[in-house]
N, CA, C and O atoms as CSV, one atom per row, in Angstrom:
chain,resi,resn,atom,element,x,y,z
A,1,MET,N,N,73.069,144.163,102.801
A,1,MET,CA,C,72.331,143.015,102.328
A,1,MET,C,C,72.751,142.638,100.907
A,1,MET,O,O,73.055,141.478,100.630
A,2,ILE,N,N,72.763,143.614,100.019
A,2,ILE,CA,C,73.171,143.341,98.632
A,2,ILE,C,C,74.645,142.990,98.577
A,2,ILE,O,O,75.062,142.148,97.782
A,3,GLY,N,N,75.448,143.649,99.439
A,3,GLY,CA,C,76.880,143.366,99.479
A,3,GLY,C,C,77.181,141.944,99.902
A,3,GLY,O,O,78.060,141.302,99.328
A,4,THR,N,N,76.475,141.445,100.889
A,4,THR,CA,C,76.703,140.063,101.329
A,4,THR,C,C,76.212,139.060,100.301
A,4,THR,O,O,76.801,137.989,100.159
A,5,ALA,N,N,75.143,139.386,99.581
A,5,ALA,CA,C,74.646,138.498,98.531
A,5,ALA,C,C,75.669,138.395,97.408
A,5,ALA,O,O,75.909,137.313,96.873
A,6,ILE,N,N,76.265,139.518,97.059
A,6,ILE,CA,C,77.301,139.515,96.002
A,6,ILE,C,C,78.518,138.734,96.477
A,6,ILE,O,O,79.118,137.986,95.705
A,7,GLN,N,N,78.884,138.904,97.738
A,7,GLN,CA,C,80.020,138.158,98.281
A,7,GLN,C,C,79.744,136.659,98.274
A,7,GLN,O,O,80.634,135.869,97.960
A,8,ASN,N,N,78.531,136.264,98.615
A,8,ASN,CA,C,78.167,134.844,98.609
A,8,ASN,C,C,78.215,134.261,97.200
A,8,ASN,O,O,78.693,133.144,97.003
A,9,VAL,N,N,77.726,135.008,96.234
A,9,VAL,CA,C,77.762,134.555,94.839
A,9,VAL,C,C,79.204,134.444,94.375
A,9,VAL,O,O,79.584,133.463,93.737
A,10,PHE,N,N,80.001,135.448,94.694
A,10,PHE,CA,C,81.404,135.434,94.297
A,10,PHE,C,C,82.143,134.263,94.954
A,10,PHE,O,O,82.966,133.613,94.309
A,11,ALA,N,N,81.857,133.992,96.222
A,11,ALA,CA,C,82.494,132.876,96.922
A,11,ALA,C,C,82.098,131.539,96.291
A,11,ALA,O,O,82.933,130.644,96.163
A,12,ALA,N,N,80.837,131.400,95.901
A,12,ALA,CA,C,80.382,130.160,95.258
A,12,ALA,C,C,81.065,129.964,93.908
A,12,ALA,O,O,81.467,128.852,93.564
A,13,ILE,N,N,81.194,131.040,93.151
A,13,ILE,CA,C,81.877,130.954,91.848
A,13,ILE,C,C,83.344,130.593,92.051
A,13,ILE,O,O,83.900,129.772,91.320
A,14,LEU,N,N,83.960,131.209,93.043
A,14,LEU,CA,C,85.372,130.938,93.319
A,14,LEU,C,C,85.584,129.487,93.748
A,14,LEU,O,O,86.561,128.863,93.334
A,15,ARG,N,N,84.691,128.944,94.568
A,15,ARG,CA,C,84.797,127.535,94.975
A,15,ARG,C,C,84.666,126.605,93.776
A,15,ARG,O,O,85.437,125.656,93.637
A,16,ARG,N,N,83.696,126.873,92.912
A,16,ARG,CA,C,83.510,126.028,91.718
A,16,ARG,C,C,84.718,126.110,90.798
A,16,ARG,O,O,85.153,125.103,90.240
A,17,PHE,N,N,85.254,127.313,90.642
A,17,PHE,CA,C,86.442,127.486,89.800
A,17,PHE,C,C,87.629,126.733,90.392
A,17,PHE,O,O,88.391,126.108,89.654
A,18,SER,N,N,87.795,126.783,91.712
A,18,SER,CA,C,88.900,126.077,92.372
A,18,SER,C,C,88.787,124.578,92.187
A,18,SER,O,O,89.780,123.907,91.904
A,19,VAL,N,N,87.585,124.049,92.344
A,19,VAL,CA,C,87.375,122.612,92.163
A,19,VAL,C,C,87.644,122.219,90.710
A,19,VAL,O,O,88.287,121.203,90.448
A,20,ALA,N,N,87.153,123.019,89.772
A,20,ALA,CA,C,87.377,122.729,88.352
A,20,ALA,C,C,88.861,122.779,88.018
A,20,ALA,O,O,89.353,121.953,87.248
A,21,LEU,N,N,89.571,123.734,88.587
A,21,LEU,CA,C,91.007,123.854,88.338
A,21,LEU,C,C,91.754,122.644,88.900
A,21,LEU,O,O,92.664,122.126,88.253
A,22,MET,N,N,91.384,122.198,90.080
A,22,MET,CA,C,92.030,121.016,90.653
A,22,MET,C,C,91.770,119.779,89.802
A,22,MET,O,O,92.670,118.961,89.610
A,23,VAL,N,N,90.552,119.632,89.290
A,23,VAL,CA,C,90.229,118.486,88.433
A,23,VAL,C,C,91.070,118.527,87.162
A,23,VAL,O,O,91.583,117.497,86.725
A,24,VAL,N,N,91.213,119.695,86.572
A,24,VAL,CA,C,92.017,119.837,85.355
A,24,VAL,C,C,93.474,119.480,85.634
A,24,VAL,O,O,94.098,118.782,84.835
A,25,VAL,N,N,94.019,119.940,86.742
A,25,VAL,CA,C,95.418,119.644,87.092
A,25,VAL,C,C,95.614,118.143,87.277
A,25,VAL,O,O,96.600,117.587,86.794
A,26,VAL,N,N,94.698,117.485,87.964
A,26,VAL,CA,C,94.816,116.041,88.184
A,26,VAL,C,C,94.718,115.288,86.858
A,26,VAL,O,O,95.508,114.378,86.609
A,27,VAL,N,N,93.772,115.648,86.015
A,27,VAL,CA,C,93.599,114.960,84.732
A,27,VAL,C,C,94.831,115.158,83.847
A,27,VAL,O,O,95.300,114.209,83.218
A,28,VAL,N,N,95.347,116.363,83.797
A,28,VAL,CA,C,96.531,116.635,82.969
A,28,VAL,C,C,97.736,115.876,83.498
A,28,VAL,O,O,98.522,115.345,82.713
A,29,SER,N,N,97.896,115.814,84.818
A,29,SER,CA,C,99.052,115.100,85.362
A,29,SER,C,C,98.948,113.594,85.119
A,29,SER,O,O,99.967,112.933,84.917
A,30,TRP,N,N,97.731,113.045,85.135
A,30,TRP,CA,C,97.566,111.617,84.862
A,30,TRP,C,C,97.765,111.280,83.396
A,30,TRP,O,O,98.277,110.208,83.076
A,31,THR,N,N,97.371,112.174,82.498
A,31,THR,CA,C,97.415,111.868,81.079
A,31,THR,C,C,98.649,112.423,80.390
A,31,THR,O,O,98.784,112.271,79.176
A,32,SER,N,N,99.533,113.046,81.108
A,32,SER,CA,C,100.740,113.605,80.512
A,32,SER,C,C,101.617,112.472,79.979
A,32,SER,O,O,102.003,111.588,80.744
A,33,PRO,N,N,101.938,112.481,78.690
A,33,PRO,CA,C,102.661,111.342,78.107
A,33,PRO,C,C,104.092,111.211,78.600
A,33,PRO,O,O,104.599,110.093,78.684
A,34,GLY,N,N,104.750,112.288,78.921
A,34,GLY,CA,C,106.149,112.206,79.319
A,34,GLY,C,C,106.364,112.160,80.809
A,34,GLY,O,O,107.509,112.112,81.256
A,35,ALA,N,N,105.313,112.171,81.589
A,35,ALA,CA,C,105.465,112.269,83.036
A,35,ALA,C,C,106.151,111.051,83.639
A,35,ALA,O,O,106.979,111.204,84.537
A,36,SER,N,N,105.840,109.866,83.182
A,36,SER,CA,C,106.418,108.686,83.799
A,36,SER,C,C,107.331,107.907,82.858
A,36,SER,O,O,107.807,106.831,83.220
A,37,GLN,N,N,107.578,108.417,81.683
A,37,GLN,CA,C,108.374,107.667,80.721
A,37,GLN,C,C,109.846,108.069,80.706
A,37,GLN,O,O,110.684,107.286,80.258
A,38,SER,N,N,110.179,109.248,81.176
A,38,SER,CA,C,111.561,109.710,81.149
A,38,SER,C,C,112.075,109.904,82.563
A,38,SER,O,O,111.414,110.503,83.411
A,39,ARG,N,N,113.271,109.380,82.793
A,39,ARG,CA,C,113.921,109.619,84.072
A,39,ARG,C,C,115.052,110.595,83.839
A,39,ARG,O,O,115.641,110.624,82.759
A,40,ILE,N,N,115.355,111.387,84.836
A,40,ILE,CA,C,116.408,112.399,84.696
A,40,ILE,C,C,117.731,111.740,84.340
A,40,ILE,O,O,118.461,112.243,83.486
A,41,LYS,N,N,118.049,110.619,84.984
A,41,LYS,CA,C,119.332,109.973,84.719
A,41,LYS,C,C,119.425,109.415,83.295
A,41,LYS,O,O,120.522,109.137,82.811
A,42,ASP,N,N,118.269,109.246,82.616
A,42,ASP,CA,C,118.277,108.754,81.244
A,42,ASP,C,C,118.504,109.869,80.221
A,42,ASP,O,O,118.928,109.600,79.097
A,43,ILE,N,N,118.226,111.110,80.601
A,43,ILE,CA,C,118.307,112.196,79.620
A,43,ILE,C,C,119.444,113.183,79.875
A,43,ILE,O,O,119.641,114.107,79.086
A,44,ILE,N,N,120.199,113.002,80.969
A,44,ILE,CA,C,121.317,113.907,81.228
A,44,ILE,C,C,122.600,113.111,81.360
A,44,ILE,O,O,122.573,111.895,81.552
A,45,ASP,N,N,123.711,113.796,81.257
A,45,ASP,CA,C,125.025,113.191,81.428
A,45,ASP,C,C,125.842,114.117,82.311
A,45,ASP,O,O,126.121,115.257,81.937
A,46,ILE,N,N,126.222,113.629,83.477
A,46,ILE,CA,C,126.989,114.435,84.425
A,46,ILE,C,C,128.441,113.992,84.360
A,46,ILE,O,O,128.744,112.804,84.474
A,47,GLU,N,N,129.323,114.942,84.177
A,47,GLU,CA,C,130.745,114.632,84.079
A,47,GLU,C,C,131.246,114.054,85.393
A,47,GLU,O,O,130.980,114.605,86.461
A,48,GLY,N,N,131.963,112.953,85.316
A,48,GLY,CA,C,132.514,112.317,86.503
A,48,GLY,C,C,131.643,111.212,87.075
A,48,GLY,O,O,132.062,110.524,88.006
A,49,ILE,N,N,130.453,111.025,86.548
A,49,ILE,CA,C,129.566,109.965,87.022
A,49,ILE,C,C,129.809,108.714,86.186
A,49,ILE,O,O,129.849,108.781,84.957
A,50,ARG,N,N,129.968,107.593,86.842
A,50,ARG,CA,C,130.264,106.340,86.153
A,50,ARG,C,C,129.003,105.719,85.569
A,50,ARG,O,O,127.924,105.820,86.153
A,51,GLU,N,N,129.143,105.084,84.427
A,51,GLU,CA,C,128.038,104.364,83.793
A,51,GLU,C,C,127.849,102.988,84.426
A,51,GLU,O,O,126.725,102.496,84.520
A,52,ASN,N,N,128.954,102.364,84.862
A,52,ASN,CA,C,128.845,101.018,85.430
A,52,ASN,C,C,128.707,101.097,86.947
A,52,ASN,O,O,129.235,102.007,87.586
A,53,LEU,N,N,127.995,100.138,87.504
A,53,LEU,CA,C,127.789,100.098,88.942
A,53,LEU,C,C,128.939,99.377,89.623
A,53,LEU,O,O,129.451,98.381,89.112
A,54,LEU,N,N,129.336,99.882,90.768
A,54,LEU,CA,C,130.350,99.213,91.572
A,54,LEU,C,C,129.649,98.359,92.610
A,54,LEU,O,O,128.675,98.789,93.228
A,55,VAL,N,N,130.147,97.149,92.796
A,55,VAL,CA,C,129.559,96.230,93.753
A,55,VAL,C,C,130.642,95.815,94.732
A,55,VAL,O,O,131.772,95.540,94.328
A,56,GLY,N,N,130.312,95.769,95.997
A,56,GLY,CA,C,131.289,95.355,96.988
A,56,GLY,C,C,130.625,94.629,98.130
A,56,GLY,O,O,129.400,94.617,98.250
A,57,TYR,N,N,131.430,94.034,98.953
A,57,TYR,CA,C,130.925,93.319,100.118
A,57,TYR,C,C,131.867,93.612,101.263
A,57,TYR,O,O,133.079,93.450,101.126
A,58,GLY,N,N,131.326,94.043,102.394
A,58,GLY,CA,C,132.162,94.409,103.532
A,58,GLY,C,C,132.492,93.221,104.415
A,58,GLY,O,O,131.720,92.269,104.531
A,59,LEU,N,N,133.646,93.302,105.026
A,59,LEU,CA,C,134.084,92.257,105.932
A,59,LEU,C,C,134.499,92.921,107.237
A,59,LEU,O,O,135.349,93.812,107.243
A,60,VAL,N,N,133.903,92.491,108.333
A,60,VAL,CA,C,134.235,93.034,109.647
A,60,VAL,C,C,135.005,91.965,110.399
A,60,VAL,O,O,134.571,90.817,110.500
A,61,VAL,N,N,136.159,92.365,110.927
A,61,VAL,CA,C,136.991,91.403,111.649
A,61,VAL,C,C,137.132,91.838,113.094
A,61,VAL,O,O,136.989,93.019,113.414
A,62,GLY,N,N,137.410,90.890,113.958
A,62,GLY,CA,C,137.580,91.179,115.377
A,62,GLY,C,C,138.623,90.265,115.964
A,62,GLY,O,O,139.541,89.817,115.278
A,63,LEU,N,N,138.473,89.998,117.223
A,63,LEU,CA,C,139.410,89.117,117.897
A,63,LEU,C,C,139.170,87.672,117.482
A,63,LEU,O,O,138.035,87.276,117.216
A,64,ASN,N,N,140.222,86.900,117.427
A,64,ASN,CA,C,140.149,85.516,117.016
A,64,ASN,C,C,139.217,84.743,117.957
A,64,ASN,O,O,139.366,84.801,119.178
A,65,GLY,N,N,138.254,84.017,117.370
A,65,GLY,CA,C,137.345,83.197,118.139
A,65,GLY,C,C,136.131,83.930,118.694
A,65,GLY,O,O,135.325,83.312,119.390
A,66,THR,N,N,135.968,85.228,118.415
A,66,THR,CA,C,134.838,85.974,118.977
A,66,THR,C,C,133.718,86.204,117.968
A,66,THR,O,O,132.659,86.709,118.340
A,67,GLY,N,N,133.920,85.851,116.718
A,67,GLY,CA,C,132.911,86.112,115.695
A,67,GLY,C,C,132.063,84.900,115.381
A,67,GLY,O,O,132.119,83.878,116.066
A,68,ASP,N,N,131.264,85.041,114.312
A,68,ASP,CA,C,130.399,83.958,113.867
A,68,ASP,C,C,131.155,83.046,112.920
A,68,ASP,O,O,132.058,83.481,112.207
A,69,ASP,N,N,130.781,81.797,112.922
A,69,ASP,CA,C,131.280,80.858,111.921
A,69,ASP,C,C,130.387,80.966,110.697
A,69,ASP,O,O,129.231,81.376,110.804
A,70,ILE,N,N,130.913,80.601,109.542
A,70,ILE,CA,C,130.106,80.630,108.321
A,70,ILE,C,C,128.973,79.610,108.417
A,70,ILE,O,O,127.930,79.782,107.786
A,71,ASP,N,N,129.172,78.551,109.201
A,71,ASP,CA,C,128.136,77.534,109.351
A,71,ASP,C,C,126.996,77.999,110.259
A,71,ASP,O,O,125.847,77.611,110.049
A,72,SER,N,N,127.296,78.820,111.260
A,72,SER,CA,C,126.257,79.257,112.190
A,72,SER,C,C,125.569,80.545,111.748
A,72,SER,O,O,124.487,80.862,112.242
A,73,ALA,N,N,126.173,81.288,110.831
A,73,ALA,CA,C,125.599,82.552,110.360
A,73,ALA,C,C,124.917,82.320,109.017
A,73,ALA,O,O,125.535,82.503,107.968
A,74,VAL,N,N,123.659,81.922,109.040
A,74,VAL,CA,C,122.925,81.586,107.820
A,74,VAL,C,C,122.776,82.809,106.921
A,74,VAL,O,O,122.885,82.700,105.699
A,75,PHE,N,N,122.525,83.979,107.524
A,75,PHE,CA,C,122.341,85.189,106.730
A,75,PHE,C,C,123.609,85.516,105.935
A,75,PHE,O,O,123.526,85.874,104.760
A,76,THR,N,N,124.760,85.397,106.556
A,76,THR,CA,C,126.024,85.699,105.869
A,76,THR,C,C,126.223,84.757,104.694
A,76,THR,O,O,126.600,85.179,103.600
A,77,LYS,N,N,125.972,83.502,104.926
A,77,LYS,CA,C,126.136,82.493,103.870
A,77,LYS,C,C,125.188,82.772,102.704
A,77,LYS,O,O,125.602,82.737,101.545
A,78,GLU,N,N,123.917,83.048,103.006
A,78,GLU,CA,C,122.926,83.299,101.963
A,78,GLU,C,C,123.191,84.610,101.221
A,78,GLU,O,O,122.997,84.680,100.008
A,79,SER,N,N,123.627,85.635,101.927
A,79,SER,CA,C,123.888,86.912,101.247
A,79,SER,C,C,125.082,86.802,100.315
A,79,SER,O,O,125.062,87.352,99.214
A,80,LEU,N,N,126.123,86.096,100.744
A,80,LEU,CA,C,127.271,85.868,99.854
A,80,LEU,C,C,126.863,85.044,98.639
A,80,LEU,O,O,127.264,85.342,97.514
A,81,LYS,N,N,126.072,84.018,98.869
A,81,LYS,CA,C,125.605,83.162,97.771
A,81,LYS,C,C,124.780,83.980,96.774
A,81,LYS,O,O,124.970,83.861,95.563
A,82,GLY,N,N,123.856,84.819,97.289
A,82,GLY,CA,C,123.031,85.653,96.418
A,82,GLY,C,C,123.848,86.658,95.620
A,82,GLY,O,O,123.598,86.862,94.432
A,83,MET,N,N,124.836,87.294,96.277
A,83,MET,CA,C,125.656,88.267,95.568
A,83,MET,C,C,126.463,87.591,94.452
A,83,MET,O,O,126.548,88.119,93.343
A,84,LEU,N,N,127.043,86.449,94.737
A,84,LEU,CA,C,127.832,85.748,93.722
A,84,LEU,C,C,126.956,85.265,92.572
A,84,LEU,O,O,127.403,85.260,91.425
A,85,GLU,N,N,125.721,84.861,92.852
A,85,GLU,CA,C,124.803,84.449,91.777
A,85,GLU,C,C,124.438,85.641,90.897
A,85,GLU,O,O,124.386,85.514,89.674
A,86,ARG,N,N,124.183,86.809,91.517
A,86,ARG,CA,C,123.853,87.992,90.727
A,86,ARG,C,C,125.016,88.456,89.859
A,86,ARG,O,O,124.814,89.042,88.795
A,87,LEU,N,N,126.236,88.189,90.322
A,87,LEU,CA,C,127.413,88.553,89.529
A,87,LEU,C,C,127.749,87.499,88.478
A,87,LEU,O,O,128.630,87.715,87.645
A,88,GLY,N,N,127.064,86.374,88.508
A,88,GLY,CA,C,127.296,85.329,87.522
A,88,GLY,C,C,128.484,84.444,87.846
A,88,GLY,O,O,129.039,83.792,86.961
A,89,VAL,N,N,128.872,84.419,89.094
A,89,VAL,CA,C,130.031,83.592,89.499
A,89,VAL,C,C,129.556,82.224,89.929
A,89,VAL,O,O,130.367,81.379,90.306
């Protein structure tokens, strides 16, 4: 009887401590000043990694007369137009 009462008290204390610990972890993670301000790529330098981005556009070719025309493929026309605008051309 006394043993189970002590176990119940200990379990209640442990539950309260667990909840308090979780609250502290959440509050610290939300208020941490450096958590969202630094990115790994901003603070490290890896040898062989380029600083400038490479941009390309793929072209798929097939048999003559079997593909889309630039006039009928609106997506192709718009994607090329968007890419050239982003490049400043």
